[in-house]
Residue, then its C-alpha position, 0 to 999 in steps of 0.5 A: m701845311t704845318a705851323a713851321g716855316p714860311i708859307n707862300k700865301e698866293a700858292d696856299l690861297t690857290s690850294v684853298a680855292n681848289t678845295r673850297y667845297e670839301g671841308e664844309a661838305n664834310n661838315v654838313a655830311h657829318a652833321l646830317e649823320n649825327g642828326s643834329v640841328d646844326a645840319v639845318q643851320k649849315l645848309s641854310l648858310d651854304s644856301h647863299l651859294s648861287p644855284h650852279e655853285a649849290h649844285n656843285f657843293l651838294s654833289r660833294v655833300q652827297q659824295a661825302y655822306d655816301g662814303d661814310r654810309a658805305k662804312n656804316p650802312s645803318l645811316p639813313q639814306l641821303t636824298i638831294a633833289e634839285n631843279a631850277a626852283g631850288f633844292k631839297v635835302g632829306l633822309i630816308k630811315d629804315g622802314d620809311k618809304d619816303s624821304k623826310t625833308i631836312f632842309e629846303k631852299k627856293y631860289d628867288q627870281s634874282a638868283r635865277a636871273t643872274d645865274n645863267p647856264i653856259p650856252k650849249i653848242g647848238d645855241l652858240l651855233g645859232l641852230s634851230p630847234d629842228q636842227t638840234k633835234q636832227i643832230l641829237s637823233e643822229q647821235d641816238k642812232e649811233k648809240a642804238a647801233g652800238k657805236k661810239a656817238h660822234l660829237f654834236g659839232e662833228i655831226a653838225v658839220s657832217l650834215g652841212l649845217k655848219t663849217p668846221d671853223q664855225v663849230n670850233a669857234a663855238l667850242d672855243k667860246q664855250e670853253h672860255l665861258k666855262a673857264q671864266r665861271l669856274a675861275d670866278d667860283m674858285s676865287r671866292s670863299m664859301p659863305l661867311g657864317r655868323g660871328e666869323g671873321y677871315f680866320q674862323l671861316l678858313k678854319r671851318t671850311h679848311p680844318e686841315l689848316a694849322d692855326h699858324d697857316a690859317s692866320h697868315l692866309a686870313h691876313a692875305m684874304k683881308r688885304l684882298n678884301g680891302n682890309k674890310i672888317d665889317l663882314k656880312v653873313g652869307s657873303q663870299l670873300p675873295v681868296l685869289s688876287l686878280k692876277a691869280k684868278e686870270q692865271l687860273e682861268e687860263k689854266i682851266y681853259k687850256f685843260l678844257h681845250k685839250e679835252t674837247g679838241t677841235v672838229q677837223a675838215e674831214y667831217k665835211q663828208p657825211l659820217s658813215 
């Protein structure tokens, strides 16, 4: 996008949504490489993300940092440890055995409670723990025999635990839930920094934007946000209209459905 000519605000905001992590992930990676205090400040701001979003964002930070380290092996090794309670970012310098913690985030109970994981197929099918173990055991046997393991749902049908229609309905529900969550994530900006407005947020998280384009998109974001100017630090601002979000969700769902496929009636017979 350049400063010349009109721009399609809806299309370009969709592009902003599609690349929501990249700019800030690069910012954090470079700050860590430079050993600046700015890295802690950036991670503190970005930790306003929900736990599942933080996981996605941190994987981009790791990717960006490792890419730079491949070009400059003298950089310390970046370590990112995550669990349900939070995450920890650290660096291992030459001669050190352990990682030195740079930043640590512990999620509060409300953050964990509102960030429910996408249910697994076994849960959506209402399988018991023993039935789930039985299916996973079958997959392990296939892998141990050097075979390509059948899908969880295929084995559930083969063992007579569920019908193809039941498995396909569960798969469809899971795909819709995944599409809804991803569209929700992509419809919001990265957390707003102190002293930032719409324009400054866009320039920080999408440095590739020319000032002219960022200004136009900032006005579009402001309208999506009810023209609010009193913005809270750490808040995530809307970047997509409801219509655009619904269209994105449908597009993601169709992609997931195509990738997952369906369980056919042939799996009513035991797998050989």
